[in-house]
Backbone as CSV, one residue per row, in Angstrom:
resi,resn,N_x,N_y,N_z,CA_x,CA_y,CA_z,C_x,C_y,C_z
1,MET,7.480,7.133,6.069,6.783,8.181,5.323,5.383,7.727,4.929
2,GLY,5.280,6.489,4.434,3.974,5.930,4.152,3.411,6.323,2.798
3,PHE,2.271,5.705,2.488,1.623,5.895,1.192,1.234,7.355,0.960
4,GLN,0.950,8.074,2.039,0.551,9.477,1.912,1.656,10.308,1.269
5,ALA,2.915,9.933,1.516,4.039,10.664,0.915,3.982,10.576,-0.605
6,LEU,3.582,9.412,-1.115,3.416,9.255,-2.565,2.305,10.171,-3.069
7,LEU,1.170,10.170,-2.369,0.036,11.005,-2.787,0.420,12.483,-2.802
8,ASN,1.255,12.884,-1.829,1.718,14.273,-1.788,2.560,14.602,-3.018
9,GLU,3.416,13.648,-3.418,4.254,13.857,-4.604,3.399,13.919,-5.873
10,ILE,2.379,13.072,-5.935,1.489,13.068,-7.104,0.751,14.399,-7.215
11,GLU,0.314,14.938,-6.069,-0.376,16.236,-6.070,0.518,17.334,-6.637
12,LYS,1.837,17.180,-6.425,2.797,18.169,-6.940,3.211,17.859,-8.376
13,GLY,2.694,16.739,-8.926,3.024,16.372,-10.302,4.291,15.564,-10.447
14,LEU,4.751,14.923,-9.367,6.004,14.151,-9.374,7.148,14.996,-9.948
15,PRO,7.557,16.027,-9.211,8.538,16.985,-9.730,9.964,16.465,-9.891
16,SER,10.343,15.429,-9.143,11.715,14.916,-9.236,11.909,14.102,-10.509
17,SER,13.157,13.999,-10.946,13.459,13.220,-12.160,13.587,11.733,-11.865
18,GLY,13.756,11.390,-10.578,13.888,9.983,-10.218,13.331,9.686,-8.841
19,TYR,12.655,8.540,-8.719,12.091,8.106,-7.442,12.409,6.631,-7.223
20,LEU,12.566,6.281,-5.960,12.684,4.876,-5.583,11.659,4.620,-4.486
21,PHE,10.619,3.876,-4.828,9.589,3.496,-3.867,9.832,2.053,-3.435
22,HIS,9.561,1.763,-2.177,9.695,0.375,-1.725,8.589,0.045,-0.729
23,ALA,8.174,-1.220,-0.739,7.091,-1.669,0.142,7.270,-3.142,0.456
24,SER,6.992,-3.516,1.702,7.075,-4.923,2.086,5.881,-5.704,1.548
25,ASP,4.785,-4.999,1.262,3.592,-5.610,0.666,3.491,-5.129,-0.778
26,ASN,3.630,-6.043,-1.729,3.622,-5.673,-3.144,2.310,-5.012,-3.570
27,PHE,1.251,-5.242,-2.805,-0.037,-4.598,-3.083,0.127,-3.076,-3.137
28,LEU,0.934,-2.530,-2.233,1.128,-1.083,-2.181,1.846,-0.570,-3.423
29,ASN,2.813,-1.337,-3.916,3.491,-0.938,-5.151,2.513,-0.906,-6.324
30,ARG,1.665,-1.929,-6.402,0.686,-1.979,-7.499,-0.289,-0.805,-7.424
31,GLU,-0.729,-0.492,-6.201,-1.654,0.626,-6.023,-0.984,1.956,-6.371
32,ALA,0.293,2.077,-6.030,1.029,3.305,-6.333,1.153,3.503,-7.840
33,ILE,1.437,2.427,-8.554,1.561,2.507,-10.016,0.227,2.928,-10.640
34,LYS,-0.877,2.389,-10.103,-2.208,2.782,-10.599,-2.445,4.275,-10.387
35,ALA,-2.046,4.766,-9.203,-2.258,6.181,-8.878,-1.442,7.080,-9.803
36,ILE,-0.221,6.664,-10.116,0.639,7.449,-11.008,0.084,7.437,-12.428
37,LYS,-0.458,6.307,-12.830,-1.040,6.204,-14.174,-2.147,7.236,-14.376
38,GLU,-2.919,7.490,-13.310,-4.018,8.456,-13.396,-3.517,9.874,-13.632
39,LEU,-2.230,10.093,-13.337,-1.650,11.418,-13.536,-1.454,11.732,-15.019
40,VAL,-1.376,10.689,-15.836,-1.142,10.849,-17.276,-2.484,10.821,-18.006
41,PRO,-2.790,11.832,-18.820,-4.051,11.830,-19.574,-4.201,10.545,-20.386
42,GLU,-5.413,10.011,-20.413,-5.651,8.716,-21.062,-5.149,8.678,-22.503
43,GLY,-5.298,9.768,-23.226,-4.871,9.800,-24.618,-3.365,9.785,-24.810
44,GLU,-2.609,10.033,-23.716,-1.144,10.078,-23.802,-0.469,8.820,-23.261
45,ARG,-1.233,7.950,-22.597,-0.618,6.829,-21.887,0.154,5.878,-22.793
46,GLU,-0.342,5.671,-23.985,0.338,4.759,-24.907,1.741,5.257,-25.251
47,PHE,1.923,6.563,-25.211,3.192,7.159,-25.626,4.071,7.589,-24.451
48,ASN,3.450,7.949,-23.330,4.206,8.575,-22.243,4.104,7.866,-20.896
49,PHE,3.561,6.658,-20.877,3.501,5.880,-19.631,3.954,4.456,-19.936
50,HIS,5.074,4.047,-19.328,5.680,2.758,-19.677,6.040,1.982,-18.409
51,ILE,5.673,0.709,-18.380,6.017,-0.163,-17.253,6.934,-1.275,-17.748
52,PHE,8.079,-1.428,-17.083,9.013,-2.509,-17.383,9.050,-3.432,-16.166
53,ASP,8.538,-4.635,-16.344,8.404,-5.595,-15.243,9.642,-6.483,-15.172
54,PHE,10.434,-6.309,-14.102,11.640,-7.105,-13.896,11.437,-8.164,-12.809
55,SER,10.205,-8.396,-12.405,9.939,-9.386,-11.355,10.109,-10.799,-11.898
56,ARG,10.294,-11.743,-10.993,10.466,-13.146,-11.394,9.212,-13.687,-12.062
57,GLU,8.054,-13.132,-11.679,6.782,-13.638,-12.197,6.456,-13.085,-13.586
58,ALA,7.269,-12.174,-14.087,6.977,-11.540,-15.377,6.961,-12.566,-16.501
59,ASP,5.964,-12.460,-17.388,5.857,-13.383,-18.522,7.030,-13.216,-19.483
60,GLU,7.475,-11.987,-19.631,8.566,-11.694,-20.559,9.587,-10.811,-19.855
61,LYS,10.852,-11.220,-19.900,11.899,-10.480,-19.204,12.107,-9.112,-19.833
62,ALA,12.020,-8.079,-19.006,12.209,-6.720,-19.500,13.692,-6.437,-19.720
63,SER,13.967,-5.457,-20.543,15.338,-5.089,-20.880,15.683,-3.741,-20.264
64,LEU,16.761,-3.707,-19.469,17.199,-2.451,-18.873,17.637,-1.469,-19.956
65,GLU,18.259,-1.988,-20.987,18.689,-1.137,-22.097,17.487,-0.448,-22.746
66,GLN,16.422,-1.216,-22.978,15.219,-0.649,-23.591,14.560,0.372,-22.670
67,LEU,14.585,0.088,-21.366,14.021,1.024,-20.390,14.735,2.377,-20.475
68,LEU,16.065,2.344,-20.515,16.831,3.589,-20.540,16.689,4.322,-21.872
69,VAL,16.564,3.562,-22.957,16.306,4.189,-24.261,14.976,4.940,-24.206
70,THR,13.979,4.294,-23.600,12.655,4.915,-23.461,12.735,6.178,-22.605
71,ALA,13.474,6.077,-21.486,13.599,7.226,-20.583,14.301,8.407,-21.249
72,ASN,15.197,8.114,-22.181,15.961,9.175,-22.848,15.304,9.691,-24.128
73,THR,14.123,9.167,-24.426,13.401,9.589,-25.629,12.471,10.761,-25.310
74,VAL,12.477,11.760,-26.169,11.601,12.927,-25.980,10.142,12.469,-26.016
75,PRO,9.312,12.910,-25.061,7.907,12.465,-25.009,7.077,12.976,-26.180
76,PHE,6.044,12.205,-26.515,5.101,12.598,-27.558,3.842,13.185,-26.917
77,PHE,3.324,14.261,-27.456,2.040,14.843,-27.043,1.984,15.254,-25.576
78,GLY,3.083,15.311,-24.903,3.067,15.694,-23.500,4.396,16.294,-23.090
79,LYS,4.418,16.848,-21.878,5.638,17.490,-21.395,6.657,16.478,-20.882
80,ARG,6.167,15.380,-20.276,7.101,14.418,-19.681,6.643,12.988,-19.920
81,ARG,7.620,12.113,-19.870,7.375,10.682,-20.023,7.580,10.022,-18.653
82,PHE,6.685,9.101,-18.283,6.792,8.391,-17.008,7.206,6.946,-17.291
83,VAL,8.374,6.576,-16.774,8.935,5.245,-17.024,9.068,4.521,-15.690
84,ILE,8.487,3.325,-15.611,8.446,2.577,-14.350,9.251,1.289,-14.445
85,TRP,10.130,1.123,-13.470,10.872,-0.127,-13.283,10.236,-0.834,-12.096
86,SER,9.826,-2.091,-12.265,9.154,-2.824,-11.187,9.827,-4.170,-10.951
87,GLY,10.147,-4.462,-9.693,10.779,-5.742,-9.379,11.536,-5.672,-8.068
88,ASN,12.591,-6.476,-7.943,13.427,-6.488,-6.744,14.844,-6.108,-7.144
89,LEU,15.365,-5.069,-6.526,16.686,-4.559,-6.901,17.797,-5.584,-6.694
90,LYS,17.538,-6.569,-5.839,18.538,-7.621,-5.626,18.807,-8.393,-6.911
91,GLY,17.828,-8.392,-7.812,17.972,-9.138,-9.061,18.862,-8.452,-10.083
92,LEU,19.250,-7.205,-9.819,20.121,-6.490,-10.750,21.573,-6.915,-10.572
93,SER,22.265,-7.103,-11.671,23.693,-7.416,-11.610,24.460,-6.150,-11.228
94,LYS,25.724,-6.304,-10.846,26.539,-5.132,-10.503,26.654,-4.190,-11.697
95,LYS,26.749,-4.781,-12.889,26.851,-3.978,-14.108,25.580,-3.150,-14.309
96,ASP,24.416,-3.799,-14.129,23.141,-3.094,-14.289,22.970,-2.002,-13.234
97,MET,23.437,-2.295,-12.018,23.340,-1.309,-10.945,24.174,-0.073,-11.279
98,LYS,25.361,-0.301,-11.813,26.227,0.812,-12.220,25.573,1.622,-13.341
99,THR,24.905,0.904,-14.246,24.212,1.579,-15.351,23.105,2.480,-14.813
100,MET,22.368,1.969,-13.824,21.311,2.755,-13.185,21.896,3.999,-12.515
101,GLU,22.980,3.799,-11.762,23.621,4.909,-11.061,24.086,5.966,-12.054
102,SER,24.619,5.498,-13.179,25.102,6.412,-14.213,23.954,7.245,-14.781
103,TYR,22.807,6.599,-14.999,21.648,7.336,-15.530,21.216,8.426,-14.555
104,PHE,21.099,8.068,-13.268,20.592,9.029,-12.292,21.577,10.170,-12.020
105,SER,22.850,9.973,-12.375,23.813,11.063,-12.219,23.583,12.148,-13.270
106,ASN,22.921,11.770,-14.364,22.594,12.727,-15.431,21.272,12.317,-16.081
107,PRO,20.165,12.450,-15.333,18.868,11.955,-15.829,18.315,12.782,-16.983
108,SER,17.447,12.163,-17.749,16.789,12.858,-18.851,15.881,13.958,-18.300
109,PRO,15.937,15.149,-18.880,15.054,16.236,-18.416,13.610,16.055,-18.879
110,PHE,13.397,15.060,-19.756,12.061,14.848,-20.324,11.281,13.732,-19.622
111,SER,11.942,13.004,-18.716,11.310,11.808,-18.143,11.389,11.779,-16.627
112,VAL,10.473,11.020,-16.051,10.526,10.681,-14.630,10.714,9.171,-14.570
113,LEU,11.827,8.729,-14.010,12.084,7.295,-13.869,11.731,6.894,-12.444
114,LEU,10.778,5.971,-12.323,10.283,5.551,-11.008,10.602,4.079,-10.791
115,LEU,11.375,3.799,-9.749,11.720,2.420,-9.411,10.796,1.940,-8.299
116,PHE,10.245,0.740,-8.461,9.389,0.133,-7.439,10.028,-1.170,-6.986
117,HIS,10.566,-1.129,-5.765,11.278,-2.281,-5.206,10.358,-3.075,-4.290
118,ASP,10.273,-4.378,-4.528,9.468,-5.257,-3.675,10.310,-5.725,-2.498
119,GLY,9.951,-5.316,-1.291,10.670,-5.778,-0.108,11.348,-4.643,0.643
120,ILE,12.120,-5.040,1.656,12.836,-4.070,2.487,14.021,-3.505,1.710
121,LEU,14.231,-2.218,1.822,15.344,-1.567,1.131,16.539,-1.496,2.078
122,LYS,17.586,-2.231,1.748,18.758,-2.284,2.618,19.635,-1.041,2.452
123,LYS,20.506,-0.838,3.452,21.334,0.364,3.508,22.192,0.532,2.262
124,GLU,22.821,-0.562,1.788,23.700,-0.455,0.622,22.933,-0.038,-0.632
125,MET,21.660,-0.452,-0.714,20.837,-0.044,-1.852,20.552,1.452,-1.800
126,ARG,20.281,1.949,-0.595,20.028,3.380,-0.435,21.234,4.193,-0.896
127,GLU,22.415,3.708,-0.533,23.642,4.429,-0.884,23.879,4.441,-2.386
128,SER,23.371,3.419,-3.073,23.546,3.345,-4.527,22.637,4.323,-5.264
129,PHE,21.612,4.821,-4.568,20.651,5.722,-5.210,20.544,7.040,-4.442
130,ARG,21.673,7.635,-4.167,21.709,8.867,-3.370,21.027,10.041,-4.068
131,GLY,21.083,10.075,-5.379,20.480,11.190,-6.100,19.009,11.013,-6.401
132,VAL,18.419,9.975,-5.826,17.020,9.632,-6.112,16.170,9.873,-4.862
133,LYS,14.963,10.354,-5.044,14.067,10.543,-3.899,13.518,9.188,-3.480
134,ILE,13.830,8.768,-2.256,13.433,7.446,-1.760,12.234,7.584,-0.823
135,ILE,11.197,6.807,-1.094,9.966,6.869,-0.296,9.494,5.458,0.047
136,SER,9.289,5.214,1.330,8.698,3.949,1.769,7.181,4.066,1.688
137,LEU,6.543,3.073,1.090,5.084,3.077,0.963,4.400,2.335,2.110
138,ASP,5.185,1.696,2.967,4.614,0.871,4.027,3.722,1.687,4.961
139,ILE,2.653,1.049,5.403,1.681,1.679,6.288,1.694,0.944,7.625
140,ARG,1.877,1.687,8.703,1.826,1.067,10.032,0.388,0.682,10.355
141,GLU,0.237,-0.313,11.223,-1.116,-0.784,11.544,-1.982,0.344,12.102
142,ALA,-1.373,1.241,12.876,-2.138,2.352,13.455,-2.655,3.304,12.380
143,GLU,-2.024,3.285,11.191,-2.430,4.176,10.104,-3.458,3.537,9.166
144,ILE,-3.693,2.232,9.337,-4.582,1.526,8.409,-6.020,2.054,8.442
145,PRO,-6.609,2.363,9.621,-7.973,2.921,9.602,-8.079,4.175,8.731
146,SER,-7.063,5.043,8.803,-7.057,6.248,7.969,-6.978,5.867,6.494
147,TRP,-6.175,4.845,6.190,-6.049,4.359,4.810,-7.388,3.807,4.321
148,ILE,-8.115,3.098,5.183,-9.428,2.551,4.820,-10.398,3.686,4.497
149,ARG,-10.385,4.728,5.326,-11.291,5.863,5.095,-10.970,6.557,3.765
150,HIS,-9.678,6.704,3.486,-9.271,7.322,2.213,-9.707,6.456,1.036
151,ARG,-9.549,5.159,1.199,-9.927,4.212,0.143,-11.439,4.294,-0.122
152,ALA,-12.209,4.389,0.964,-13.667,4.488,0.830,-14.056,5.769,0.087
153,LYS,-13.375,6.876,0.390,-13.671,8.148,-0.284,-13.446,8.036,-1.783
154,LEU,-12.378,7.324,-2.164,-12.098,7.131,-3.589,-13.228,6.364,-4.275
155,LYS,-13.933,5.542,-3.481,-15.032,4.743,-4.032,-16.381,5.453,-3.910
156,GLY,-16.372,6.666,-3.360,-17.593,7.464,-3.336,-18.443,7.349,-2.089
157,PHE,-17.891,6.830,-0.999,-18.662,6.782,0.245,-17.741,7.041,1.435
158,GLU,-18.348,7.260,2.600,-17.580,7.560,3.804,-17.843,6.512,4.874
159,VAL,-16.793,6.220,5.645,-16.927,5.303,6.774,-16.407,6.002,8.023
160,SER,-16.966,5.634,9.156,-16.544,6.217,10.426,-15.307,5.493,10.945
161,ASP,-14.730,6.034,12.018,-13.598,5.366,12.663,-14.008,3.982,13.150
162,ASP,-15.253,3.865,13.630,-15.738,2.572,14.127,-15.760,1.533,13.014
163,VAL,-16.219,1.933,11.837,-16.286,0.999,10.709,-14.882,0.591,10.278
164,ALA,-13.976,1.572,10.196,-12.599,1.273,9.798,-11.949,0.318,10.796
165,GLY,-12.162,0.579,12.090,-11.613,-0.301,13.119,-12.232,-1.684,13.083
166,TYR,-13.528,-1.733,12.787,-14.236,-3.015,12.694,-13.664,-3.856,11.556
167,LEU,-13.454,-3.233,10.400,-12.892,-3.947,9.250,-11.490,-4.455,9.549
168,LEU,-10.681,-3.591,10.166,-9.314,-3.983,10.502,-9.311,-5.145,11.479
169,GLY,-10.203,-5.077,12.467,-10.270,-6.156,13.442,-10.749,-7.458,12.850
170,LEU,-11.679,-7.375,11.902,-12.271,-8.581,11.331,-11.369,-9.235,10.294
171,LYS,-10.680,-8.422,9.503,-9.883,-8.961,8.398,-8.382,-8.915,8.648
172,GLY,-7.952,-8.177,9.675,-6.526,-8.077,9.922,-5.870,-7.040,9.033
173,PRO,-4.550,-6.874,9.140,-3.847,-5.800,8.427,-3.488,-6.107,6.980
174,ASP,-4.092,-7.150,6.389,-3.822,-7.470,4.983,-4.522,-6.437,4.098
175,LEU,-3.740,-5.561,3.472,-4.316,-4.455,2.703,-5.083,-4.933,1.479
176,GLY,-4.646,-6.032,0.893,-5.355,-6.586,-0.256,-6.760,-7.027,0.119
177,LEU,-6.885,-7.719,1.259,-8.202,-8.161,1.733,-9.083,-6.964,2.083
178,LEU,-8.491,-5.993,2.770,-9.256,-4.808,3.166,-9.742,-4.036,1.942
179,SER,-8.896,-3.945,0.932,-9.290,-3.265,-0.303,-10.467,-3.976,-0.963
180,ALA,-10.428,-5.311,-0.950,-11.519,-6.095,-1.540,-12.825,-5.864,-0.781
181,GLU,-12.731,-5.742,0.550,-13.936,-5.509,1.351,-14.507,-4.112,1.094
182,VAL,-13.626,-3.121,0.941,-14.089,-1.763,0.624,-14.807,-1.767,-0.724
183,GLU,-14.254,-2.515,-1.667,-14.881,-2.638,-2.989,-16.276,-3.252,-2.854
184,LYS,-16.379,-4.276,-2.006,-17.666,-4.949,-1.791,-18.682,-3.998,-1.145
185,ILE,-18.217,-3.225,-0.168,-19.105,-2.291,0.527,-19.622,-1.214,-0.424
186,SER,-18.791,-0.825,-1.388,-19.196,0.226,-2.337,-20.426,-0.188,-3.140
187,LEU,-20.643,-1.496,-3.274,-21.789,-1.992,-4.041,-23.118,-1.746,-3.328
188,LEU,-23.051,-1.383,-2.035,-24.283,-1.069,-1.303,-24.927,0.208,-1.837
189,GLY,-24.130,1.060,-2.452,-24.666,2.281,-3.051,-25.040,3.356,-2.054
190,LYS,-24.481,3.286,-0.835,-24.784,4.291,0.182,-23.601,5.237,0.341
191,GLN,-23.882,6.488,0.701,-22.812,7.475,0.855,-22.160,7.412,2.225
192,GLU,-22.915,6.981,3.227,-22.366,6.832,4.573,-22.636,5.417,5.055
193,ILE,-21.602,4.781,5.573,-21.697,3.375,5.984,-21.432,3.251,7.480
194,GLY,-22.315,2.501,8.170,-22.125,2.214,9.584,-21.834,0.739,9.796
195,VAL,-21.469,0.384,11.014,-21.155,-1.016,11.330,-22.351,-1.914,11.047
196,ASP,-23.555,-1.440,11.359,-24.761,-2.244,11.123,-24.946,-2.568,9.640
197,ASP,-24.478,-1.678,8.779,-24.633,-1.889,7.331,-23.772,-3.038,6.821
198,ILE,-22.660,-3.273,7.494,-21.697,-4.242,6.945,-21.519,-5.501,7.783
199,SER,-22.108,-5.527,8.985,-21.881,-6.675,9.873,-22.309,-7.994,9.240
200,GLY,-23.352,-7.959,8.408,-23.792,-9.186,7.740,-23.176,-9.377,6.374
201,LEU,-22.521,-8.326,5.881,-21.938,-8.372,4.536,-20.528,-8.941,4.537
202,ILE,-19.768,-8.586,5.584,-18.367,-9.001,5.651,-18.270,-10.424,6.151
203,GLU,-17.613,-11.251,5.380,-17.464,-12.659,5.735,-16.282,-12.845,6.667
204,GLY,-16.303,-13.946,7.379,-15.170,-14.277,8.241,-15.602,-14.307,9.688
205,GLY,-14.957,-15.141,10.472,-15.324,-15.314,11.861,-14.625,-14.360,12.793
206,GLY,-13.856,-13.422,12.251,-13.170,-12.474,13.118,-11.694,-12.753,13.183
207,PHE,-10.918,-11.737,12.998,-9.467,-11.873,13.012,-8.952,-11.986,14.436
208,TYR,-9.645,-11.329,15.379,-9.209,-11.322,16.765,-9.951,-12.378,17.590
209,THR,-9.285,-12.805,18.651,-9.856,-13.769,19.591,-9.732,-13.189,20.999
210,PRO,-10.417,-13.790,21.990,-10.254,-13.327,23.369,-8.799,-13.366,23.843
211,PHE,-8.002,-14.275,23.289,-6.584,-14.340,23.642,-5.893,-13.013,23.284
212,ASP,-6.268,-12.448,22.126,-5.683,-11.175,21.698,-6.083,-10.044,22.642
213,LEU,-7.329,-10.108,23.136,-7.805,-9.075,24.052,-7.019,-9.121,25.361
214,VAL,-6.802,-10.320,25.880,-6.022,-10.475,27.112,-4.605,-9.945,26.906
215,GLU,-4.018,-10.268,25.776,-2.658,-9.810,25.461,-2.588,-8.289,25.419
216,ALA,-3.594,-7.659,24.791,-3.626,-6.198,24.696,-3.805,-5.560,26.073
217,LEU,-4.626,-6.187,26.925,-4.820,-5.685,28.290,-3.518,-5.743,29.075
218,GLU,-2.791,-6.840,28.920,-1.516,-6.990,29.627,-0.477,-5.989,29.127
219,GLU,-0.562,-5.653,27.840,0.366,-4.669,27.265,-0.033,-3.243,27.622
220,LYS,-1.245,-3.079,28.186,-1.805,-1.766,28.517,-1.884,-0.878,27.277
221,ASN,-2.227,-1.524,26.151,-2.377,-0.822,24.872,-3.855,-0.502,24.678
222,ALA,-4.267,0.672,25.151,-5.693,1.028,25.167,-6.311,1.032,23.771
223,GLU,-5.580,1.583,22.790,-6.125,1.652,21.425,-6.431,0.254,20.893
224,ARG,-5.492,-0.675,21.106,-5.685,-2.048,20.614,-6.792,-2.753,21.391
225,VAL,-6.876,-2.505,22.701,-7.917,-3.121,23.533,-9.297,-2.778,22.990
226,PHE,-9.539,-1.485,22.736,-10.864,-1.064,22.273,-11.152,-1.546,20.861
227,ARG,-10.116,-1.614,20.011,-10.325,-2.107,18.649,-10.736,-3.576,18.676
228,ILE,-10.025,-4.377,19.481,-10.338,-5.806,19.564,-11.711,-6.012,20.189
229,TYR,-11.995,-5.229,21.237,-13.284,-5.386,21.913,-14.451,-5.085,20.979
230,LYS,-14.307,-4.055,20.128,-15.381,-3.704,19.188,-15.712,-4.870,18.268
231,VAL,-14.672,-5.585,17.845,-14.898,-6.730,16.959,-15.510,-7.887,17.723
232,LEU,-14.958,-8.199,18.895,-15.477,-9.321,19.679,-16.920,-9.074,20.112
233,LYS,-17.244,-7.809,20.358,-18.614,-7.464,20.760,-19.612,-7.827,19.663
234,GLU,-19.161,-7.718,18.398,-20.032,-8.012,17.260,-20.032,-9.488,16.882
235,THR,-18.955,-10.202,17.246,-18.808,-11.578,16.757,-18.912,-12.645,17.842
236,THR,-18.957,-12.230,19.114,-18.979,-13.203,20.212,-20.081,-12.847,21.200
237,GLU,-20.816,-13.855,21.666,-21.854,-13.627,22.676,-21.221,-13.077,23.951
238,SER,-21.890,-12.108,24.594,-21.329,-11.450,25.783,-20.982,-12.442,26.883
239,TYR,-21.928,-13.366,27.190,-21.675,-14.330,28.260,-20.501,-15.234,27.916
240,SER,-20.406,-15.608,26.644,-19.293,-16.462,26.216,-17.973,-15.719,26.359
241,LEU,-17.975,-14.445,25.968,-16.753,-13.647,26.044,-16.300,-13.492,27.493
242,ILE,-17.249,-13.180,28.383,-16.908,-13.038,29.805,-16.372,-14.351,30.357
243,GLY,-17.007,-15.452,29.972,-16.571,-16.763,30.451,-15.164,-17.097,29.993
244,ILE,-14.880,-16.821,28.727,-13.547,-17.111,28.190,-12.489,-16.251,28.876
245,LEU,-12.809,-14.951,29.082,-11.850,-14.057,29.737,-11.587,-14.500,31.172
246,ASN,-12.646,-14.904,31.897,-12.465,-15.406,33.265,-11.561,-16.631,33.278
247,TRP,-11.787,-17.515,32.304,-10.994,-18.751,32.232,-9.529,-18.431,31.929
248,LEU,-9.311,-17.501,30.993,-7.940,-17.151,30.617,-7.194,-16.503,31.773
249,TYR,-7.875,-15.559,32.447,-7.219,-14.904,33.577,-7.013,-15.873,34.736
250,GLY,-7.961,-16.816,34.915,-7.817,-17.818,35.965,-6.571,-18.665,35.786
251,ARG,-6.239,-18.969,34.550,-5.045,-19.772,34.254,-3.760,-19.013,34.547
252,LYS,-3.844,-17.676,34.561,-2.646,-16.866,34.773,-2.381,-16.603,36.253
253,LEU,-3.369,-16.910,37.105,-3.198,-16.668,38.548,-2.294,-17.717,39.184
């Protein structure tokens, strides 16, 4: 379903009483929580937006009992309360899991309980949350250029497909790194950004190598071939690139 599914739910005001989001990259969970926070008016957040961190890295262990008390409390100054559980569902005991299941069988009409699971969601976990809307936030590599363009729009500028592909090729599919680069590009203060604008700004020697180009050619993956070539064209001398490709293909004969 991808991150766009979350944005679609936010546009509708998160109508369900319970959600279970999961992502293999925790960056996506953090970004999703930020997006949901924006749905709550700033003056109401202290009363109607609550995050309970159950991750191992949490400074203070959250209480499931306190989370459910919060979810069952009538909201102040607003129509609904947004309660977030964040962590890995594997860390829940069987007793806690049963408690969660019991809540979702009769959820509070005043709250939206949103679970954010770090990692892959296994089949048995899905079965434990049948009454909850389950959404994967993971983004396929082919969808990342679109994600970059959306991210740029949020920062007040536009990038072309070439720029998005260039960034992906140079930095790889790490969304955290790509987000940082978009943030850096926003400091240029321009509304439209081209490859020439960022070629000297983006650090790094290139995520792709001629070996990757040969691999893509052998796979007959045209989209990947052109993406890799665009990056190598900017980061490698033409004669050097031709020489390396000749050498690589020569070894395969």
